[in-house]
N, C-alpha and C positions, 0 to 999 in steps of 0.2 A: 835434864829435860830441855827441849828446844823452846825458843821464845814463842813460837806459834802455839805449842801445846800448853804452855803456861797461860797464855792469853785465852785460849779456848776453854780451859778448865775454870778460869775465873769468871768469864762471862756466862758460862753455863750455870754457875752458882747464882748469878744475878737473874737469869732466866727462870730458874726454879722459884725464886722468891716472887717474881712477877706472876707466874702461873698460879701460885698459891693464893695470892690476893684476888686474882680473877675468879678462881673457883669458889672462894669463900664469899664473894660478892656478886656472883652470877653475871659476870661481865664477859662479853664475847671478844675473842681475839683470833687472829689468823697469822700463821707463819707466812712471810713474804720473801720474795727475791731469793738470794743465795741460801737463806735458811731453809726455805721450802724446797729448793732444789737439792740441798744437802740431805734433807729428810727423805726425799724420794729416791735419790741416786746413791746415797751413802749411809742412810739411816743415822745420820749425824752430820757433823761439820763436813763441808767440802774440805779436803785435807789442807789446802793452802788458804782457807778463809779465816778471817780474824774478827768477824763481827756477827751480830744477830739482828735481824730485821723482823719486827712484829707490826701488824696493822690492827687497828680497832675501828669499828664503825664510829662515826663522830660522836654519837650519843654516849656510847660506852667509853670512848676516849675521854670525854669531858667528865664523866663520873669518876674514872680512874684518877684523873688529875686531882680531884678533891680528896681522894683517899690516900694517895700514894705515900706522901712524906710521913704521915702518922703511922702507917702500917709497915713500912720498910724497916729493916734493921738499921741500927744507929750509924753504922759505917757506910751506909748507902745514901746517896743524895739524889733527889729527884729534881730535874730541871725541865721546864716547859716554856712555851712561848710567852707565858705570863711571868716568868722569872726575870727580875731586873738584871740586865747585863748579859743575858743569854740570847743569842741571835739566830736561833733556828725557828722553823715553823712546825716543829714536831717535838717530842719529848725524849729524854734520855733518863735511864737509871744509871748512876755512876758509882763505881767502887773506887774510893780514893786511896785504897791501900797500895795500888800499883800505878806508877806514873810512866808514861811513854812520851817520846818526842814524835810528833807528826811533822813530816817534812815534804808534803806533797805540794805545798803552795809556796809563794815567795817568802813568807815568814815561817820560821819553825815555831810550832806550838807545843807547849807541854800540856798533856791531857791525862785524865784518869781513864781507866777502862770503863766501858759502858755497853748498854744495849739500846738500840733505837726503837722507839714506839711511835708509829706513824698514824695520824688520823686518816680515815677512809671517807671520802666525800663523793658526791654525785656529779653526774654529767647528764644534761638533757638529751633525749633521743631525737628531738626535732632538729633537722639538718642545719637550719639557719642558726638556731640558738646554740647548737653544738659548736659551730664554726666560730661564732662571736665569743663564746665562753673560752674556747681553746686559745684564741688570739689574745684575749684579755689575760688569761692565765700565763701564757708564755711571756708576755710583755712584763707583767707584774713580777714574775720570777726572775727575769733578767735584771730588773731594777734592783731587786734585793741583792742579787749576786754582785752587781757592780758597786753597790753601796758599801760592800765589805770585800772588795776585790782582792786585796793583797793577802788576806788571811783565809779566804774561802775558796777561791777559784783554783782548781787543780791545773796548773799551767804545765804539768808534766804529762797530762793525758794525751795519748797518741790518737791519730786518725780523726781529728776534729774536722767538721765541715769547714769549708773556706770562710763562710760568713762568721763563724765563731772565731776563727783565727784573726779575721779583720777586727772584730769587736775587741778581742783581747789586746791586740796591738794598739788600737786606739785608746783603750782604757789605760794601758801603761803609759802612753805618750802624754795624756792629759791629767794623770793622777786622779782618776774618776772618783775615788772615795771622797775627795774634797768637794765634789760637786753635788753628789746625790746623798740625801739624808736617809740613813738607815731607818729611823723611826717612821718617816713618811712612807718609805717603800714597803716596810714590813706591814704596816697597817693596811695598805692597799692590797697586798698579797693575801693576807689572812681573810679580808673581806671577800676576795675573789674566790678562793678555794672553798670557802664555807657556803657559797651561794646556793648550791643544790644539795638536796638530801641524799644520803646513802641509799635510800629507797627508790631512787630514780632507776631507769632501765640500765644505766651504765654507772660504774663507780670505781674507785680505786685510790691509789696513793699519789696525790699530786706532788708531794714533797720528796719523792724518791729520785734515784739517779736516772731513770729511764723516761721521765717526763710523761707525755701522753700515752706512751706505750703501756703504762701501768693502769690506764683506764680501760676496764674490760666490762663485758656484760655482768650486771649485778648478780645474776644467778650463778656465776662462777664461784662466788663466795658461799652463799646459801648457809645451810646448817653445817657447822664445822665437822670435819672428820678427823679422827685421831691417827697420827702416824708416829712411828718410833723415831726419836732423835736422841742419840747418845744415852739410850736406856730409859728415857722418859717419854711420856705420851704428850704429843704436841698437837694443838688444834690447827688444822689446815683448811684451806678452801675446799668445798665439797667437790668442785670440778677442778681439782688441782692440776690435772694433766692439761686441760685446755688453758688454764692460767699460765702454766709454764711455757706452752707453745707460744702464747701471746707475747711473753717477755723474752724468751730465749730462742724461739724457733722450733721446728719439728725435731731437731737432733739434740734436744736438751739432755738426753741420757748419755750422749757421747762425751768423753773427756776432751777438753780442748788441748791443742798442742802445748808443750811445756812453756814456750815463750809467750803464750796467751793466758797463762794462769795468773791472773792479776792478784797481787797482794798489795795491801796498803803500805804506804811508806812510813815506817815507824822504827823506833829503837827504844827498848825498855831501859829506863834510867833508875828506877827504884822498885823494889818488890817487897810487899808486906803480906802478912797472913790475914785472911778474912776472920772477922770475929763471928762467933756463933751466937 
């Protein structure tokens, strides 16, 4: 079995446990990003994809955080922005039975397999407030990334805008991690993204890879609809086609050229069996 298939099978098992908890506790979630695209285009994983992205309205997200560790199987670990030493603004459910090396940044990181669970927050519709909030968000996000530059920033990413290339070069030159406090930057970042409710006219995942592109009209989410994903029913945004156009463009159903089929940079170093 290929590495990608091993990883997909294991993270699908994590997803099933997550869905079970949500259904038992009446919590709303939506497939996001490549997971949603996979459900629509492939009825499962994008063949070269190796992660799962889920979003939850902030209120449901906070409820899930309180329930997760007590309800997950013993071999799964739940980490959130409230977990000491964990440096994300979203949550993960981790399966420690398989270890991989992530080598997309300057430092190689040993990680367990996981699924991402993102909070969905609001954006005001007022033009001025929207502009101010967007700038505050982008600045706060950049500060968090610079505060953990060597382990977080994907320096292998291609086609970055010139301004990002300049910032990365400057950060390397001055060893920016020694200057910016992560604790300070993370606090400001969380305060910023939580400012507006999911019930605003616009909402989405501020902590995702596509930044403000993931903030869409709130009614794109609506009452979740069920789509098939690897033989299971997966909750998805009600206007999932409009959502996918916003993220990926009009041609989201077309497969990209082979050299654009982005895979994460990883290597499996240990493989264990899930406990039932």
